[in-house]
N, C-alpha and C positions, 0 to 999 in steps of 0.2 A: 140330899138335896139341898140347896141352898135355901135358907131362909129369908124371907122377905116380909116386910111390914108396911103398912100405907104410911103416909107422912105424918098423920095425926099420932097413930100409935108410936112411931119412932120418936117423935117429938116428946110425947108423954113420957116414953121409956127413959130419954136422956134428960128430962126435966127442961126443956127449953121450948120454944114456941115454933109453931110450923114454919113461919117466915125465915128462922135461923136455920131450919134443916133444908128448906128450898134454896137458901144462899149457898148452903154448903155443897148442894148438889150441883148447883150452877158452877161452884168454883171448881168443881171435879173432885171434892173430897170425899163423897159419898158415892157409891154404885146404886144405880136404879135399874129395875127392869119392870117395864109396863107400868111404871110410875110408882112401884113400891121400892122401898129402900132396903138394900141388902144387909142382914144382920152382922155379917161378918165386916163389913166396912164402916158400920157403927160402931163394933167393937174396936177396930182399928184406930178409927178417928178420935174416938172417945174412949180410951184405955181405963178409965176410972168406972165405966159402966160395969155393972155387975148383973148378969142374967140368973135371977135366982129361981126362975120358974121354967125350968127346960121342958118339964111336961106340957106346959102352955103351947111352947113352941111346937112340939111334936103334934099335939091335938090339931093346932092350926095347920100344921103340914097334912096331916091326914084328912082334914075337911078340904083343903084344896085340891088335893089328889083326887078325893072323891067328886068333888064338883066338876073338874076337869074331865074325868072318866063319864061322868053323867051327861055334860054337854055333847061329848063327842058321841055316845050312844044315842042320844036324843035326836042328834043332827045328822045321822047315817041314813042315805037315801035307801029307798026299797030296791029290790032286785030288779025290778020292771025300769025305774029310773036309771039305775046303773047299767042295764042292757042296752037301753035307748042311747045313753051317753058313749057307750063303747061302740055302738052302731055308727053314730055320728062321727066319732073319732077316726073309726076305720074307712069311712067314705072319705074324709079330710086327707086322711093318710094317702090313700090310693091317688086322689087329685093331686096332691104334692107330689108324690112319685112320678106321675105323668108329667107335670111341669118340669120337674128335674131333668126328666127324659128329654123333653122337647128343648130345654136349655143347652144340654150337652150335645144335641144334634146340631143345634144353631152354631155352638162353639166350634164343633168339628168342621162344618161346612165353611164357617168364617176363616178357619185356619188353613183350609183347603183353597180357597178364593185368594188369602193373601199369599200363598205360596206360588199360585198361578202368577199373581200380579208381580211377584219378585223376578220373575223371568224377563219382563220386560223394562226393568228398571237399570239405571247406572248402578256403578260400585257403591256409592254412598247411601243411595236409597235402598240397595239390597241389604246392606248391613243394618241399617234401621230397620227393615221389615223382618230380618232375621232376628235382631235383638227383641223386637215387640213379639214375635211369634214364639220365641224362646221363654219370654216371660209368660205369655198366655198358658203355655205348657207347663211350665213350673207351677203355676197358681192353679191348674186345673189338677196337677198331680197331688199337690200339697192339700187340697180338700176332698179330693176322691181316690187317694191311695193309688 
């Protein structure tokens, strides 16, 4: 896992001010994730930097991992809440499927009406309607296999 340090710790580790770290981030010299500086980008941009305490980085990583797991477990909704959400989503899915079916019917009816109109048109209008009907059919097949 990539190690990250907050800006203050990164600046202290390098021996410069926070403002300088922020300028390097803005210049694109240092990688950040959620406001924390990646240790690998610090080492790359400041090759003279020596990390003498790998145990400290491992400890920080363990703390971060445990905190993420705890937050995920604490924010887990109950079975009842999940069941209610699932039920609402099923209702929405059924409604969406019904609308799609209605739109498909409308599209097919439009195609039929255009084909009927085509019979009463001159050659140029027939070609234009045929091109439009062809485009509609292609679009429908593209999205509905």
